PASEBA-1860 file (N, C-alpha, C; in nm, 3 decimals):
! residues 89
1> MGDVPDVQ> 2.534/1.136/0.813/2.580/1.215/0.926/2.706/1.148/0.981 ~ 2.802/1.228/1.012/2.928/1.175/1.062/2.936/1.181/1.212 ~ 3.059/1.171/1.261/3.081/1.182/1.404/3.045/1.322/1.450 ~ 2.998/1.331/1.572/2.956/1.460/1.626/3.065/1.511/1.720 ~ 3.108/1.634/1.701/3.209/1.690/1.792/3.149/1.715/1.930 ~ 3.235/1.754/2.020/3.190/1.787/2.155/3.093/1.904/2.152 ~ 3.015/1.915/2.258/2.922/2.027/2.272/3.003/2.156/2.279 ~ 2.967/2.254/2.196/3.036/2.383/2.195/2.972/2.484/2.289
9> AVDTEDDY> 2.839/2.478/2.302/2.771/2.576/2.387/2.636/2.520/2.429 ~ 2.590/2.565/2.545/2.458/2.531/2.595/2.395/2.661/2.644 ~ 2.280/2.696/2.585/2.211/2.820/2.620/2.064/2.790/2.644 ~ 2.007/2.855/2.743/1.863/2.845/2.767/1.798/2.966/2.703 ~ 1.708/2.938/2.608/1.639/3.045/2.534/1.491/3.010/2.524 ~ 1.406/3.104/2.552/1.261/3.087/2.538/1.216/2.956/2.600 ~ 1.168/2.863/2.517/1.112/2.738/2.567/1.209/2.620/2.561 ~ 1.334/2.645/2.519/1.428/2.534/2.497/1.564/2.560/2.561
17> VHVRFRDP> 1.633/2.448/2.589/1.775/2.451/2.616/1.840/2.414/2.484 ~ 1.920/2.504/2.430/1.980/2.489/2.298/2.121/2.432/2.316 ~ 2.140/2.306/2.272/2.269/2.239/2.284/2.335/2.243/2.146 ~ 2.441/2.323/2.135/2.506/2.346/2.005/2.631/2.258/1.991 ~ 2.635/2.181/1.881/2.749/2.096/1.850/2.842/2.160/1.749 ~ 2.789/2.242/1.662/2.869/2.309/1.559/2.822/2.454/1.545 ~ 2.914/2.539/1.506/2.886/2.680/1.485/2.792/2.696/1.366 ~ 2.683/2.771/1.381/2.590/2.788/1.269/2.654/2.858/1.149
25> DEFDTIRT> 2.764/2.930/1.170/2.831/2.998/1.059/2.902/2.900/0.965 ~ 2.914/2.772/1.004/2.975/2.670/0.918/2.881/2.625/0.806 ~ 2.754/2.669/0.810/2.652/2.616/0.720/2.591/2.721/0.629 ~ 2.554/2.675/0.508/2.478/2.760/0.416/2.331/2.761/0.455 ~ 2.280/2.646/0.497/2.138/2.627/0.527/2.124/2.546/0.654 ~ 2.028/2.583/0.739/1.997/2.504/0.859/1.848/2.474/0.858 ~ 1.816/2.347/0.883/1.676/2.302/0.884/1.648/2.215/1.005 ~ 1.520/2.201/1.034/1.474/2.110/1.138/1.395/2.000/1.067
33> PDWAQNAA> 1.464/1.891/1.027/1.399/1.788/0.946/1.300/1.703/1.024 ~ 1.191/1.668/0.956/1.089/1.583/1.017/1.144/1.446/1.055 ~ 1.233/1.390/0.971/1.283/1.254/0.995/1.358/1.243/1.128 ~ 1.414/1.352/1.177/1.491/1.348/1.302/1.402/1.352/1.426 ~ 1.275/1.388/1.408/1.187/1.401/1.524/1.158/1.268/1.591 ~ 1.154/1.159/1.517/1.131/1.028/1.579/1.242/0.994/1.677 ~ 1.367/1.012/1.634/1.480/0.984/1.722/1.480/1.079/1.841 ~ 1.459/1.206/1.815/1.460/1.305/1.923/1.347/1.279/2.021
41> GSVRDGAE> 1.228/1.254/1.969/1.111/1.231/2.054/1.119/1.104/2.136 ~ 1.198/1.006/2.089/1.211/0.883/2.165/1.299/0.902/2.289 ~ 1.380/1.007/2.290/1.463/1.039/2.406/1.395/1.143/2.494 ~ 1.340/1.248/2.430/1.272/1.354/2.504/1.160/1.410/2.420 ~ 1.037/1.398/2.469/0.921/1.449/2.398/0.937/1.599/2.373 ~ 0.917/1.639/2.248/0.924/1.780/2.212/1.062/1.828/2.171 ~ 1.163/1.740/2.176/1.298/1.780/2.135/1.304/1.796/1.984 ~ 1.394/1.882/1.938/1.412/1.908/1.796/1.559/1.900/1.760
49> VRTGKEKG> 1.586/1.855/1.637/1.723/1.847/1.587/1.735/1.943/1.470 ~ 1.840/2.024/1.472/1.868/2.112/1.358/1.989/2.058/1.285 ~ 1.973/2.044/1.154/2.084/1.999/1.071/2.122/2.112/0.976 ~ 2.246/2.110/0.932/2.292/2.214/0.842/2.369/2.156/0.725 ~ 2.356/2.224/0.611/2.433/2.189/0.492/2.562/2.270/0.497 ~ 2.675/2.198/0.504/2.803/2.265/0.518/2.835/2.352/0.397 ~ 2.898/2.466/0.423/2.937/2.557/0.314/3.033/2.485/0.220 ~ 3.006/2.499/0.089/3.091/2.440/-0.012/3.083/2.289/-0.020
57> SDDWEIQS> 2.978/2.229/0.033/2.964/2.084/0.036/2.818/2.046/0.022 ~ 2.794/1.921/-0.008/2.658/1.869/-0.010/2.627/1.791/0.118 ~ 2.720/1.791/0.212/2.704/1.715/0.335/2.616/1.790/0.435 ~ 2.528/1.715/0.500/2.443/1.768/0.606/2.493/1.709/0.738 ~ 2.505/1.793/0.838/2.552/1.752/0.970/2.459/1.807/1.076 ~ 2.458/1.743/1.193/2.379/1.794/1.304/2.447/1.919/1.357 ~ 2.369/2.028/1.362/2.422/2.154/1.413/2.389/2.169/1.562 ~ 2.264/2.139/1.599/2.224/2.155/1.738/2.101/2.072/1.769
65> VLIPKGED> 2.076/2.057/1.899/1.957/1.989/1.948/1.889/2.082/2.048 ~ 1.758/2.095/2.033/1.680/2.178/2.125/1.601/2.086/2.218 ~ 1.623/2.103/2.347/1.555/2.024/2.449/1.455/2.116/2.519 ~ 1.328/2.074/2.529/1.230/2.160/2.597/1.275/2.193/2.740 ~ 1.249/2.316/2.781/1.284/2.359/2.916/1.222/2.265/3.018 ~ 1.283/2.260/3.132/1.236/2.172/3.239/1.352/2.090/3.293 ~ 1.457/2.082/3.214/1.579/2.013/3.256/1.685/2.119/3.282 ~ 1.782/2.086/3.371/1.893/2.179/3.383/1.985/2.158/3.263
73> EDEAKDEA> 2.081/2.246/3.245/2.164/2.242/3.124/2.246/2.113/3.113 ~ 2.292/2.059/3.225/2.369/1.933/3.220/2.281/1.817/3.175 ~ 2.159/1.808/3.226/2.067/1.703/3.185/2.029/1.719/3.038 ~ 2.007/1.843/2.994/1.974/1.868/2.854/2.090/1.827/2.764 ~ 2.212/1.855/2.806/2.329/1.817/2.727/2.337/1.665/2.713 ~ 2.312/1.591/2.822/2.313/1.445/2.817/2.205/1.392/2.723 ~ 2.085/1.449/2.730/1.977/1.406/2.641/2.011/1.437/2.495 ~ 2.069/1.553/2.469/2.107/1.589/2.332/2.210/1.490/2.277
81> KRIVDKIN> 2.307/1.451/2.359/2.407/1.354/2.314/2.343/1.219/2.283 ~ 2.246/1.178/2.366/2.176/1.051/2.340/2.098/1.057/2.209 ~ 2.038/1.171/2.180/1.964/1.189/2.055/2.059/1.178/1.936 ~ 2.172/1.244/1.945/2.270/1.241/1.835/2.323/1.098/1.817 ~ 2.352/1.029/1.926/2.397/0.890/1.917/2.293/0.803/1.848 ~ 2.167/0.824/1.881/2.059/0.746/1.821/2.050/0.773/1.670 ~ 2.064/0.898/1.629/2.058/0.932/1.487/2.178/0.871/1.413 ~ 2.294/0.874/1.475/2.415/0.824/1.410/2.425/0.672/1.409
89> S> 2.341/0.605/1.486/2.352/0.457/1.491/2.271/0.391/1.382
END
């Protein structure tokens, strides 16, 4: 996983605040890998990380982080950034 760009969008949907780092249209495949749950859960219980395989590449990058509802969007964005930093370290 490489450097993560700035947050592109933050939306509250259903049970999560969806913090998007990359456009989903950049990817052929998007998954929620089990290995990322440890890092996500250590910052916020129930958080999920979605990774995507870039079109025309074998590289996988973080596409978005889902933070369980209960936080405002600014707090969710901060938690998502901490999760991404933890994965990239």
